[in-house]
MARMARVO-537973 format. One record per residue: x, y, z of N, C-alpha, C, O in turn; chain. Coordinates in Angstrom, 2 decimals, padded with zeros to 5 digits. Each point is the difference from the previous one (the first is absolute). Layout:
% MARMARVO-537973
atom n_px X&n_py Y&n_pz Z&ca_px X&ca_py Y&ca_pz Z&c_px X&c_py Y&c_pz Z&o_px X&o_py Y&o_pz Z&chaine A
...
END
This chain:
% MARMARVO-537973
atom n_px 003.24&n_py 098.25&n_pz -028.59&ca_px 001.41&ca_py -000.16&ca_pz 000.05&c_px 000.74&c_py 001.33&c_pz -000.02&o_px -000.60&o_py 001.06&o_pz -000.15&chaine A
atom n_px 001.90&n_py -001.14&n_pz 000.30&ca_px 000.84&ca_py 001.19&ca_pz 000.00&c_px 000.38&c_py 000.43&c_pz -001.40&o_px 000.33&o_py 001.16&o_pz -000.22&chaine A
atom n_px -000.39&n_py -002.07&n_pz -000.75&ca_px 000.42&ca_py 000.33&ca_pz -001.36&c_px -001.14&c_py -000.04&c_pz -000.99&o_px -001.17&o_py -000.13&o_pz 000.37&chaine A
atom n_px 001.52&n_py 000.26&n_pz -001.63&ca_px -000.97&ca_py -000.07&ca_pz -001.08&c_px -000.31&c_py -001.45&c_pz -000.31&o_px 000.78&o_py -000.90&o_pz 000.34&chaine A
atom n_px -001.93&n_py 000.66&n_pz -001.00&ca_px -000.43&ca_py -001.36&ca_pz -000.31&c_px -000.13&c_py -000.16&c_pz -001.52&o_px -000.24&o_py 000.98&o_pz -000.70&chaine A
atom n_px 000.40&n_py -002.19&n_pz 000.19&ca_px -000.21&ca_py -000.22&ca_pz -001.43&c_px -001.47&c_py 000.21&c_pz -000.35&o_px -000.89&o_py -000.32&o_pz 000.79&chaine A
atom n_px 000.64&n_py 000.86&n_pz -001.97&ca_px -001.37&ca_py 000.15&ca_pz -000.48&c_px -000.47&c_py -001.39&c_pz -000.44&o_px 000.70&o_py -000.67&o_pz -000.76&chaine A
atom n_px -001.86&n_py 000.22&n_pz 001.23&ca_px -000.37&ca_py -001.41&ca_pz -000.19&c_px -000.19&c_py -000.45&c_pz -001.46&o_px 000.23&o_py -001.17&o_pz -000.30&chaine A
atom n_px -000.63&n_py 002.06&n_pz -000.59&ca_px -000.30&ca_py -000.44&ca_pz -001.37&c_px 000.96&c_py 000.50&c_pz -001.05&o_px -000.17&o_py -000.31&o_pz -001.18&chaine A
atom n_px 001.18&n_py 001.10&n_pz 001.57&ca_px 000.93&ca_py 000.56&ca_pz -000.99&c_px 001.35&c_py 000.24&c_pz 000.67&o_px 000.12&o_py 000.91&o_pz 000.83&chaine A
atom n_px 000.90&n_py -001.69&n_pz -001.17&ca_px 001.29&ca_py 000.13&ca_pz 000.67&c_px 000.76&c_py 001.29&c_pz -000.31&o_px 001.04&o_py 000.26&o_pz 000.60&chaine A
atom n_px -001.53&n_py 000.55&n_pz -001.53&ca_px 000.67&ca_py 001.27&ca_pz -000.28&c_px -000.40&c_py 001.09&c_pz 000.99&o_px 000.55&o_py 001.10&o_pz -000.05&chaine A
atom n_px -001.50&n_py -001.40&n_pz 000.95&ca_px -000.47&ca_py 000.97&ca_pz 001.00&c_px 000.26&c_py -000.51&c_pz 001.41&o_px 000.15&o_py -001.20&o_pz 000.23&chaine A
atom n_px -000.10&n_py 002.13&n_pz 000.72&ca_px 000.03&ca_py -000.32&ca_pz 001.43&c_px -001.10&c_py 000.80&c_pz 000.70&o_px -000.49&o_py 001.00&o_pz -000.52&chaine A
atom n_px 000.11&n_py -001.48&n_pz 001.70&ca_px -000.99&ca_py 000.67&ca_pz 000.83&c_px 000.68&c_py 000.61&c_pz 001.22&o_px 000.94&o_py -000.56&o_pz 000.55&chaine A
atom n_px -001.44&n_py 001.72&n_pz -000.15&ca_px 000.47&ca_py 000.65&ca_pz 001.21&c_px -001.10&c_py 000.89&c_pz 000.54&o_px -001.13&o_py -000.04&o_pz -000.48&chaine A
atom n_px 001.48&n_py 000.84&n_pz 001.45&ca_px -000.95&ca_py 000.96&ca_pz 000.56&c_px 000.69&c_py 001.34&c_pz 000.11&o_px 001.22&o_py 000.09&o_pz 000.01&chaine A
atom n_px -002.02&n_py 000.95&n_pz 000.08&ca_px 000.53&ca_py 001.34&ca_pz 000.25&c_px -001.06&c_py 000.78&c_pz 000.76&o_px -001.15&o_py -000.42&o_pz 000.08&chaine A
atom n_px 001.55&n_py 001.55&n_pz 000.48&ca_px -000.98&ca_py 000.83&ca_pz 000.68&c_px -000.97&c_py 000.56&c_pz -001.04&o_px 000.37&o_py 000.29&o_pz -001.13&chaine A
atom n_px -001.62&n_py -000.14&n_pz 001.55&ca_px -001.02&ca_py 000.51&ca_pz -000.92&c_px 000.31&c_py 001.44&c_pz -000.40&o_px -000.29&o_py 000.40&o_pz -001.13&chaine A
atom n_px 000.87&n_py 000.36&n_pz 002.03&ca_px 000.36&ca_py 001.40&ca_pz -000.29&c_px 001.52&c_py 000.13&c_pz 000.12&o_px 000.62&o_py -000.57&o_pz 000.90&chaine A
atom n_px -000.03&n_py 001.33&n_pz -001.81&ca_px 001.45&ca_py 000.25&ca_pz 000.06&c_px 000.37&c_py 000.55&c_pz 001.37&o_px -000.70&o_py 000.85&o_pz 000.55&chaine A
atom n_px 001.81&n_py -001.34&n_pz 000.00&ca_px 000.42&ca_py 000.38&ca_pz 001.34&c_px 001.05&c_py 001.11&c_pz 000.03&o_px 000.10&o_py 000.73&o_pz 000.99&chaine A
atom n_px 000.69&n_py -000.60&n_pz -002.06&ca_px 001.14&ca_py 000.92&ca_pz 000.07&c_px 000.01&c_py 001.04&c_pz -001.12&o_px 000.28&o_py 001.17&o_pz 000.26&chaine A
atom n_px -000.57&n_py -001.56&n_pz -001.47&ca_px 000.07&ca_py 000.92&ca_pz -001.14&c_px -001.36&c_py 000.04&c_pz -000.69&o_px -000.51&o_py -001.03&o_pz -000.43&chaine A
atom n_px -000.06&n_py 002.22&n_pz 000.34&ca_px -001.29&ca_py 000.13&ca_pz -000.67&c_px -001.16&c_py -000.41&c_pz 000.90&o_px 000.17&o_py -000.29&o_pz 001.18&chaine A
atom n_px -001.35&n_py 000.27&n_pz -001.79&ca_px -001.21&ca_py -000.36&ca_pz 000.75&c_px -000.85&c_py -000.99&c_pz -000.79&o_px -001.22&o_py 000.01&o_pz 000.11&chaine A
atom n_px 001.87&n_py -000.85&n_pz -000.90&ca_px -000.71&ca_py -000.98&ca_pz -000.83&c_px -000.78&c_py -000.96&c_pz 000.87&o_px 000.49&o_py -000.48&o_pz 001.02&chaine A
atom n_px -001.72&n_py 000.22&n_pz -001.43&ca_px -000.81&ca_py -001.02&ca_pz 000.64&c_px -000.18&c_py -001.15&c_pz -000.99&o_px -000.52&o_py 000.20&o_pz -001.10&chaine A
atom n_px 000.94&n_py -001.39&n_pz 001.50&ca_px -000.03&ca_py -001.16&ca_pz -000.88&c_px -001.31&c_py -000.76&c_pz 000.20&o_px -000.31&o_py -000.45&o_pz 001.10&chaine A
atom n_px -000.44&n_py 000.32&n_pz -002.19&ca_px -001.29&ca_py -000.69&ca_pz 000.03&c_px -000.03&c_py -001.03&c_pz -001.13&o_px 000.77&o_py 000.09&o_pz -000.96&chaine A
atom n_px -001.65&n_py -001.07&n_pz 001.08&ca_px -000.15&ca_py -001.01&ca_pz -001.04&c_px -000.46&c_py 000.66&c_pz -001.29&o_px -000.96&o_py 000.77&o_pz 000.00&chaine A
atom n_px 001.65&n_py -001.07&n_pz -001.10&ca_px -000.37&ca_py 000.48&ca_pz -001.33&c_px 000.69&c_py -000.87&c_pz -001.02&o_px 000.93&o_py -000.74&o_pz 000.33&chaine A
atom n_px -001.37&n_py 000.83&n_pz -001.58&ca_px 000.57&ca_py -000.83&ca_pz -001.06&c_px 001.39&c_py 000.47&c_pz -000.43&o_px 000.86&o_py -000.82&o_pz -000.33&chaine A
atom n_px -000.64&n_py 002.13&n_pz 000.33&ca_px 001.27&ca_py 000.54&ca_pz -000.46&c_px 001.05&c_py -000.07&c_pz 001.11&o_px -000.34&o_py 000.07&o_pz 001.19&chaine A
atom n_px 001.60&n_py -000.22&n_pz -001.56&ca_px 001.05&ca_py 000.00&ca_pz 001.03&c_px 000.29&c_py 001.42&c_pz 000.47&o_px -000.26&o_py 000.98&o_pz -000.70&chaine A
atom n_px 000.80&n_py -000.89&n_pz 001.88&ca_px 000.61&ca_py 001.25&ca_pz 000.47&c_px 001.43&c_py -000.02&c_pz -000.50&o_px 000.69&o_py -001.01&o_pz 000.12&chaine A
atom n_px -000.23&n_py 002.12&n_pz -000.67&ca_px 001.33&ca_py 000.07&ca_pz -000.59&c_px 000.82&c_py 001.05&c_pz 000.76&o_px -000.45&o_py 001.13&o_pz 000.19&chaine A
atom n_px 001.64&n_py -001.52&n_pz 000.23&ca_px 000.88&ca_py 000.94&ca_pz 000.70&c_px 000.45&c_py 001.09&c_pz -000.98&o_px 000.48&o_py -000.32&o_pz -001.09&chaine A
atom n_px -000.62&n_py 001.60&n_pz 001.46&ca_px 000.45&ca_py 001.06&ca_pz -000.90&c_px 001.52&c_py -000.03&c_pz -000.20&o_px 000.50&o_py 000.43&o_pz -001.04&chaine A
atom n_px 000.23&n_py -000.94&n_pz 002.03&ca_px 001.45&ca_py -000.22&ca_pz -000.08&c_px 000.26&c_py -001.36&c_pz 000.60&o_px -000.68&o_py -000.43&o_pz 000.94&chaine A
atom n_px 001.67&n_py -000.25&n_pz -001.49&ca_px 000.31&ca_py -001.35&ca_pz 000.49&c_px 001.51&c_py -000.22&c_pz -000.08&o_px 000.61&o_py 000.25&o_pz -001.04&chaine A
atom n_px -000.03&n_py -000.72&n_pz 002.12&ca_px 001.43&ca_py -000.26&ca_pz 000.06&c_px 000.26&c_py -001.50&c_pz 000.09&o_px -000.62&o_py -000.70&o_pz 000.79&chaine A
atom n_px 001.54&n_py 000.22&n_pz -001.61&ca_px 000.41&ca_py -001.41&ca_pz 000.07&c_px 001.23&c_py -000.19&c_pz 000.88&o_px 000.52&o_py -001.11&o_pz 000.10&chaine A
atom n_px -000.05&n_py 002.17&n_pz 000.53&ca_px 001.16&ca_py -000.06&ca_pz 000.88&c_px -000.38&c_py -000.72&c_pz 001.29&o_px -000.83&o_py 000.48&o_pz 000.77&chaine A
atom n_px 001.44&n_py -001.63&n_pz -000.53&ca_px -000.33&ca_py -000.80&ca_pz 001.19&c_px 000.92&c_py 000.30&c_pz 001.18&o_px -000.08&o_py -000.67&o_pz 001.03&chaine A
atom n_px 000.96&n_py 001.67&n_pz -001.15&ca_px 000.95&ca_py 000.28&ca_pz 001.07&c_px -000.61&c_py 000.74&c_pz 001.19&o_px 000.59&o_py 000.03&o_pz 001.08&chaine A
atom n_px -001.77&n_py 000.55&n_pz -001.26&ca_px -000.67&ca_py 000.67&ca_pz 001.10&c_px -001.50&c_py -000.25&c_pz -000.07&o_px -000.55&o_py -000.05&o_pz -001.10&chaine A
atom n_px -000.12&n_py -000.12&n_pz 002.25&ca_px -001.44&ca_py -000.28&ca_pz -000.01&c_px -000.88&c_py 001.24&c_pz -000.18&o_px -001.22&o_py -000.11&o_pz 000.03&chaine A
atom n_px 001.81&n_py 001.29&n_pz -000.20&ca_px -000.81&ca_py 001.22&ca_pz -000.07&c_px 000.11&c_py 000.70&c_pz -001.35&o_px 000.37&o_py 001.17&o_pz -000.06&chaine A
atom n_px -000.68&n_py -001.87&n_pz -001.00&ca_px -000.01&ca_py 000.56&ca_pz -001.35&c_px -001.43&c_py 000.03&c_pz -000.52&o_px -000.88&o_py -000.63&o_pz 000.58&chaine A
atom n_px 000.63&n_py 001.36&n_pz -001.67&ca_px -001.35&ca_py 000.11&ca_pz -000.54&c_px -000.58&c_py -001.33&c_pz -000.48&o_px 000.71&o_py -000.85&o_pz -000.55&chaine A
atom n_px -001.99&n_py 000.69&n_pz 000.76&ca_px -000.75&ca_py -001.18&ca_pz -000.43&c_px -001.22&c_py -000.16&c_pz 000.89&o_px -000.21&o_py 000.78&o_pz 000.93&chaine A
atom n_px -000.59&n_py -001.78&n_pz -001.23&ca_px -001.17&ca_py -000.32&ca_pz 000.82&c_px 000.40&c_py -001.14&c_pz 000.92&o_px 000.38&o_py -001.08&o_pz -000.47&chaine A
atom n_px -000.47&n_py 001.29&n_pz 001.75&ca_px 000.49&ca_py -000.97&ca_pz 000.98&c_px -001.07&c_py -001.02&c_pz 000.35&o_px -001.19&o_py 000.31&o_pz 000.07&chaine A
atom n_px 001.64&n_py -001.55&n_pz 000.15&ca_px -000.88&ca_py -001.08&ca_pz 000.42&c_px 000.79&c_py -000.92&c_pz 000.91&o_px 001.23&o_py 000.03&o_pz 000.03&chaine A
atom n_px -001.96&n_py -000.85&n_pz 000.72&ca_px 000.65&ca_py -000.86&ca_pz 000.99&c_px -000.91&c_py -001.17&c_pz 000.32&o_px -001.12&o_py -000.10&o_pz -000.52&chaine A
atom n_px 001.60&n_py -000.77&n_pz 001.38&ca_px -000.83&ca_py -001.08&ca_pz 000.52&c_px -000.92&c_py 000.54&c_pz 001.09&o_px 000.22&o_py 001.07&o_pz 000.55&chaine A
atom n_px -001.25&n_py -001.83&n_pz -000.26&ca_px -001.02&ca_py 000.43&ca_pz 000.97&c_px 000.59&c_py 000.21&c_pz 001.40&o_px -000.34&o_py 000.98&o_pz 000.66&chaine A
atom n_px 001.21&n_py -001.86&n_pz -000.21&ca_px 000.59&ca_py 000.13&ca_pz 001.35&c_px 000.88&c_py 001.23&c_pz 000.11&o_px -000.05&o_py 000.71&o_pz 001.00&chaine A
atom n_px 000.86&n_py -000.44&n_pz -002.03&ca_px 000.87&ca_py 001.17&ca_pz 000.02&c_px -000.83&c_py 001.27&c_pz 000.11&o_px 000.31&o_py 000.88&o_pz 000.80&chaine A
atom n_px -001.38&n_py -000.78&n_pz -001.61&ca_px -000.86&ca_py 001.19&ca_pz 000.06&c_px -000.67&c_py 000.15&c_pz 001.35&o_px -000.09&o_py 001.10&o_pz 000.54&chaine A
atom n_px -000.39&n_py -002.20&n_pz 000.01&ca_px -000.66&ca_py 000.06&ca_pz 001.32&c_px 000.97&c_py 000.45&c_pz 001.07&o_px -000.39&o_py 000.69&o_pz 000.94&chaine A
atom n_px 001.65&n_py -001.06&n_pz -001.06&ca_px 001.02&ca_py 000.40&ca_pz 000.97&c_px 000.38&c_py 001.47&c_pz -000.17&o_px 000.09&o_py 000.74&o_pz 000.98&chaine A
atom n_px 000.15&n_py -000.31&n_pz -002.22&ca_px 000.47&ca_py 001.36&ca_pz -000.28&c_px -001.12&c_py 001.04&c_pz 000.05&o_px 000.23&o_py 001.14&o_pz 000.41&chaine A
atom n_px -001.44&n_py -001.52&n_pz -000.83&ca_px -001.13&ca_py 000.94&ca_pz -000.06&c_px -001.23&c_py -000.65&c_pz 000.63&o_px -000.97&o_py -000.28&o_pz -000.71&chaine A
atom n_px 000.98&n_py 000.06&n_pz 002.01&ca_px -001.09&ca_py -000.76&ca_pz 000.64&c_px -001.38&c_py 000.63&c_pz -000.11&o_px -001.00&o_py -000.71&o_pz 000.05&chaine A
atom n_px 000.92&n_py 002.02&n_pz -000.19&ca_px -001.31&ca_py 000.66&ca_pz -000.06&c_px -000.48&c_py 000.25&c_pz -001.43&o_px -001.13&o_py 000.45&o_pz -000.19&chaine A
atom n_px 001.95&n_py -000.73&n_pz -000.79&ca_px -000.34&ca_py 000.33&ca_pz -001.39&c_px -000.86&c_py -001.08&c_pz -000.64&o_px 000.22&o_py -001.20&o_pz 000.21&chaine A
atom n_px -001.21&n_py 001.63&n_pz -001.01&ca_px -000.75&ca_py -000.94&ca_pz -000.83&c_px 000.91&c_py -000.43&c_pz -001.14&o_px 000.82&o_py 000.78&o_pz -000.49&chaine A
atom n_px -000.96&n_py -002.04&n_pz 000.06&ca_px 000.84&ca_py -000.50&ca_pz -001.08&c_px -000.85&c_py -000.58&c_pz -001.13&o_px -001.18&o_py -000.31&o_pz 000.19&chaine A
atom n_px 001.80&n_py 000.16&n_pz -001.35&ca_px -000.65&ca_py -000.62&ca_pz -001.16&c_px 000.94&c_py -001.05&c_pz -000.56&o_px 001.22&o_py 000.11&o_pz 000.15&chaine A
atom n_px -001.79&n_py -001.12&n_pz -000.80&ca_px 000.81&ca_py -001.02&ca_pz -000.67&c_px 000.28&c_py 000.47&c_pz -001.42&o_px -000.88&o_py 000.50&o_pz -000.69&chaine A
atom n_px 002.13&n_py -000.68&n_pz 000.27&ca_px 000.41&ca_py 000.43&ca_pz -001.34&c_px 000.75&c_py -001.13&c_pz -000.69&o_px 000.54&o_py -000.90&o_pz 000.64&chaine A
atom n_px -000.52&n_py 000.97&n_pz -001.96&ca_px 000.86&ca_py -000.89&ca_pz -000.77&c_px 000.90&c_py 000.86&c_pz -000.86&o_px -000.36&o_py 001.11&o_pz -000.37&chaine A
atom n_px 001.54&n_py -001.63&n_pz 000.05&ca_px 000.91&ca_py 000.71&ca_pz -000.90&c_px 000.82&c_py -001.02&c_pz -000.76&o_px 000.14&o_py -001.15&o_pz 000.40&chaine A
atom n_px 000.42&n_py 001.61&n_pz -001.51&ca_px 000.85&ca_py -000.85&ca_pz -000.81&c_px 001.35&c_py -000.18&c_pz 000.68&o_px 000.58&o_py 000.95&o_pz 000.53&chaine A
atom n_px -000.07&n_py -002.17&n_pz -000.55&ca_px 001.32&ca_py -000.28&ca_pz 000.58&c_px 001.10&c_py 000.82&c_pz -000.67&o_px 000.95&o_py 000.41&o_pz 000.66&chaine A
atom n_px -001.08&n_py -000.18&n_pz -001.97&ca_px 001.06&ca_py 000.72&ca_pz -000.72&c_px -000.09&c_py 001.52&c_pz 000.18&o_px 000.81&o_py 000.73&o_pz -000.56&chaine A
atom n_px -001.77&n_py -000.26&n_pz 001.35&ca_px -000.12&ca_py 001.43&ca_pz 000.33&c_px 000.13&c_py 000.21&c_pz 001.51&o_px -000.57&o_py 000.94&o_pz 000.55&chaine A
atom n_px 001.32&n_py -001.79&n_pz 000.10&ca_px 000.09&ca_py -000.03&ca_pz 001.45&c_px 001.47&c_py 000.09&c_pz 000.42&o_px 000.86&o_py -000.66&o_pz -000.58&chaine A
atom n_px -000.59&n_py 001.50&n_pz 001.58&ca_px 001.35&ca_py 000.15&ca_pz 000.55&c_px -000.06&c_py -000.30&c_pz 001.50&o_px -000.87&o_py 000.50&o_pz 000.70&chaine A
atom n_px 001.81&n_py -001.33&n_pz -000.22&ca_px 000.10&ca_py -000.31&ca_pz 001.42&c_px 001.22&c_py 000.73&c_pz 000.54&o_px 001.12&o_py -000.23&o_pz -000.46&chaine A
atom n_px -001.33&n_py 001.10&n_pz 001.44&ca_px 001.10&ca_py 000.77&ca_pz 000.60&c_px -000.17&c_py -000.01&c_pz 001.51&o_px -000.98&o_py 000.52&o_pz 000.52&chaine A
atom n_px 001.92&n_py -001.09&n_pz 000.17&ca_px -000.12&ca_py -000.11&ca_pz 001.46&c_px -001.18&c_py -000.89&c_pz 000.34&o_px -000.11&o_py -001.12&o_pz -000.50&chaine A
atom n_px -000.79&n_py 001.61&n_pz 001.35&ca_px -001.19&ca_py -000.78&ca_pz 000.35&c_px -001.23&c_py 000.52&c_pz -000.75&o_px -001.13&o_py -000.28&o_pz 000.39&chaine A
atom n_px 001.35&n_py 001.03&n_pz -001.47&ca_px -001.11&ca_py 000.60&ca_pz -000.74&c_px -000.03&c_py -000.48&c_pz -001.45&o_px 001.03&o_py -000.39&o_pz -000.57&chaine A
atom n_px -002.22&n_py 000.43&n_pz 000.00&ca_px -000.21&ca_py -000.29&ca_pz -001.41&c_px -000.65&c_py 001.22&c_pz -000.63&o_px -000.85&o_py 000.65&o_pz 000.62&chaine A
atom n_px 001.23&n_py -000.33&n_pz -001.84&ca_px -000.68&ca_py 001.06&ca_pz -000.73&c_px -000.23&c_py -000.45&c_pz -001.44&o_px 000.78&o_py -000.77&o_pz -000.55&chaine A
atom n_px -001.86&n_py 001.27&n_pz -000.04&ca_px -000.40&ca_py -000.42&ca_pz -001.34&c_px -000.25&c_py 001.22&c_pz -000.88&o_px -000.27&o_py 001.10&o_pz 000.48&chaine A
atom n_px 000.36&n_py -001.34&n_pz -001.77&ca_px -000.32&ca_py 001.03&ca_pz -000.98&c_px -001.53&c_py 000.18&c_pz -000.09&o_px -000.50&o_py 001.12&o_pz -000.08&chaine A
atom n_px -000.22&n_py -002.26&n_pz 000.10&ca_px -001.47&ca_py 000.01&ca_pz -000.09&c_px -000.57&c_py -001.01&c_pz 000.99&o_px 000.61&o_py -001.04&o_pz 000.25&chaine A
atom n_px -001.77&n_py 001.34&n_pz 000.30&ca_px -000.75&ca_py -000.97&ca_pz 000.81&c_px -001.47&c_py 000.07&c_pz -000.37&o_px -000.52&o_py 001.05&o_pz -000.39&chaine A
atom n_px -000.12&n_py -002.19&n_pz 000.51&ca_px -001.45&ca_py -000.09&ca_pz -000.16&c_px -000.58&c_py -000.31&c_pz 001.36&o_px 000.41&o_py -000.98&o_pz 000.63&chaine A
atom n_px -001.35&n_py 001.78&n_pz -000.16&ca_px -000.68&ca_py -000.29&ca_pz 001.27&c_px -001.09&c_py -001.01&c_pz -000.32&o_px -000.87&o_py 000.25&o_pz -000.84&chaine A
atom n_px 000.91&n_py -001.39&n_pz 001.51&ca_px -000.96&ca_py -001.06&ca_pz -000.33&c_px -000.98&c_py -000.30&c_pz 001.12&o_px -000.99&o_py -000.70&o_pz -000.21&chaine A
atom n_px 001.27&n_py 001.22&n_pz 001.42&ca_px -000.88&ca_py -000.30&ca_pz 001.12&c_px 000.30&c_py 000.92&c_pz 001.16&o_px 001.15&o_py 000.39&o_pz 000.22&chaine A
atom n_px -002.19&n_py -000.05&n_pz 000.54&ca_px 000.22&ca_py 000.77&ca_pz 001.24&c_px 000.51&c_py -000.87&c_pz 001.09&o_px 000.24&o_py 000.48&o_pz 001.11&chaine A
END
């Protein structure tokens, strides 16, 4: 889909996807692990889609915007998520699947 999905076993989380490697800032590579990835800076300002945070999206949006990029499935807490424009950003994400 184009958007995020509910996490099947816990309504406090949502599922999304992101590129396996950061596309614009830094060179982080996201891999499956037990610990979450934490944004060093995070903005709750929803007035612009280009603020600090870890970005995630639906599978279709990523395939359209980054057709050649490998992606990973992530989960994040709903209360640590900001929707701005057509983008979502989170304070923390857990990579759960390639």
